[in-house]
Residue, then its C-alpha position, 0 to 999 in steps of 0.5 A: x270499704x263497707x257494704x249493704x248486703x242487697x238481697x243478701x247476695x249483692x256485694x257492694x263497696x260503700x262510700x267513706x267520708x274524709x278522714x281528719x288525718x293530714x297526710x303527706x301529699x303526693x302529686x297525682x294528676x291522673x283523672x278518675x275518668x270512666x276510661x281510666x276506671x275501665x282500664x284499671x278494671x281490665x288490669x285487675x281482672x287477670x290478678x283476681x283470676x290468677x289468685x282465685x283460679x277462675x275466669x272473669x273475662x265475661x264479667x262486664x263493668x258499668x259506670x253509672x251516674x246517680x239517676x242510673x244508680x237509683x234505678x239499679x238500686x230500686x231494681x235490686x231491692x224491689x223483690x226483697x220487700x215482704x209481699x204481705x205488705x200493702x202497696x203503700x207500705x212496700x213503696x215506703x220500705x223500698x224508698x227507705x232502703x234505696x235512700x240508705x244505699x244510694x249515697x253510700x255504695x261505691x260499687x256492687x256486684x250483681x249476682x243475678x246479672x253477673x255484672x259489676x256496677x260502679x257509682x261514678x260520684x261515689x267512686x270519685x269521692x272514695x278516690x279523693x279521700x284516699x288521695x288525701x291520704x297520699x295514695x294515687x288514683x289508681x291505687x284507690x280505684x284498685x281497692x274497689x275493683x279487686x274487692x268487687x272482682x273477688x265477689x264475682x270470683x266467689x259467685x263463679x266458685x260458689x253461686x252466691x244466689x244459691x248460697x243466699x237462698x239455702x239459708x236466708x236466716x244466715x244473711x248477716x253472717x254470710x255477708x260478713x264472710x263474703x265481705x271479709x273474704x273480698x277484703x282478705x283477697x284485696x289485701x293480698x292482691x294489694x300486697x302484690x300490686x303496690x296498693x297496700x297503703x290504700x287498703x290499710x288506710x281504708x280498713x283503718x277508717x272502717x275499723x273506727x267507723x262506728x266512732x266517726x260516723x254519725x249515728x243519729x238514726x234509731x235502728x242498728x241497720x243504719x249504724x256504723x257498727x254493722x259495717x265494721x262487723x262485716x268488713x273488718x271482723x269478717x276478714x279477721x274471722x277468716x284469718x283466724x280460721x286460716x291459721x287452724x289446721x286445714x285452714x284453707x278447707x275451713x275458709x271454704x266451709x265458712x263460705x259455703x255454710x256461714x257461722x251459726x251466729x254473729x258471736x262466732x265471728x269473734x271466736x272462731x273456735x265456735x265455728x267448729x262446735x256442732x252444738x252451737x250450729x244445732x242450737x242456733x238452727x233450732x232458735x232460727x226455726x222457732x223465729x220462722x214458725x208460721x204460727x206467728x201470724x201476729x208478725x210479718x215475715x222479715x223484710x229483705x234481710x234481718x237488719x241486726x242479729x245477736x248483739x251486733x250493735x252492742x259489741x264494744x268498740x274498745x278492743x279490751x272491752x270487746x275481748x271481755x264481752x266476747x269471752x263472757x258470752x262464749x262461756x255463757x251462750x250456746x246459740x243465738x238467732x235474731x230477726x226484725x219483724x215489721x207489721x204490714x201497716x200503712x201507718x207504722x213501719x217501726x220494726x220489733x227486734x227479736x233475739x233468741x239465745x240459748x245458754x249453757x245452763x240455767x245459771x248462765x242464762x240468768x247471768x246473761x240476762x242480767x248482763x244484757x239488761x246492764x248493756x241496754x242503757x249503754x247501747x240505747x245511748x249509742x242509737x242516737x250518739x253518745x251525747x244523748x240524755x236518756x229521759x224517764x228511764x224505768x227498769x223493773x222485774x216480773x216473775x211467774x211460773x210454768x210447770x214449776x219453773x220460774x219465768x223472769x222478765x226484766x224490763x227497760x223503758x226510756x224516751x229517745x228523741x228522734x231528730x228526723x221527726x223532731x219528737x220523742x219516742x218510747x223505746x222498750x226492751x224486755x228480757x225473758x228467761x225460762x230455764x236455759x233460754x233467753x228472749x229479748x224483745x225491743x221496739x218503739x211500739x205501744x205498751x200493748x203491742x210490747x206486751x203481746x210480743x213478750x207473751x209470744x216470747x214467753x210461749x216460744x221459750x217454754x216450747x223450746x225448753x219442752x222440745x229440748x228436754x223431754x222425750x216422747x213420753x214427756x212430750x205426750x204428757x205436756x201436749x197441752x203446754x206445747x199447744x198453748x205455746x203456739x203463737 
């Protein structure tokens, strides 16, 4: 199962395509009819109620065809599109988001209407996939129904809409915790109700989804990495917390206040470090600064966050990757910004990082640049040939401190538009702060983004290191840092 986080709160299970493994077949002639799905749903309710100590008897289930699901997705996503865009741009963004979700979501829990909606075709495809692995129709359906009912139970216990609006900058981390919790509950319920193998077959597919799914899209929000991160790693993170002292209380705390950054999902010890939460909050606030009139607000939820699309798929590589960043980085934040233009809706990806010291920042920036080519290849699949690769560095000074900018540029072929686009990544370091800016936009716009990032880092460094006297002495520097 995987999901898109509609409005940051709608919780969904996503269609997965057939695995290549040839299973031992069982004969199961039970049809995946609306009547049977409803019957299994009613059977699943008391199991989730008993597990999570809530009442779910008033949560209805709707089973819809594609036409009905189109309007469901459209309605859920409509309010998520930034109001600053023109009508034409808003419609274009909305249609893209509906297209991305319509063919992939099996079922979703709508916290506004307090109901579960099932896509009839996608559910059938999901059931057929798990039946091909030797599971029964009922076992396959329960992996979806337990998951969605777990979301409904969390809504009763925590109020998902309120959680989302309390800090929208944590949308991805919150999604990972909520989807991970639903996965964890599903695993436990399947252990009690004879659907463990179905759960494991589905999770195995999720774990290897980045390597199996097509990634011929340009942006990280459409990559399989996101799904494995949210479902598999979200559940792993909660399991790690649960093993600690007062583990149940820590899981409850994580749902109420998600991790400060995505890296924490891979290292639960970071969740207990208040300095990381404070640093990430400051970085998020800097990105949300209203002075940045040259960028629109982010659309829906941040489509990516710190290195989520670059976590290595190999477990051994990932361990080294996370260990390195845990020793170097204090906090991180990211958003994708869209310019409200009818002509071009390509986003600019903006990451802010705080290292533990200036030396760590420099090492981290070098490592980030070395990862760019690997990650860029992953955007369009591993067989891509990168053309016209350019890398170069620039240095300048501010108040005696060095500002170093590392650049990467290459041509990527977009199969959807049958043409190449220039992809640019620039990494700026100032003292112990790092900014990474990446986009498919023009050199002129990229440079404007770099200048804004540089000013933002200077402002952060001044606010972090100076006392009131120092701030007063640097009033001009602070003012010039406004974007």
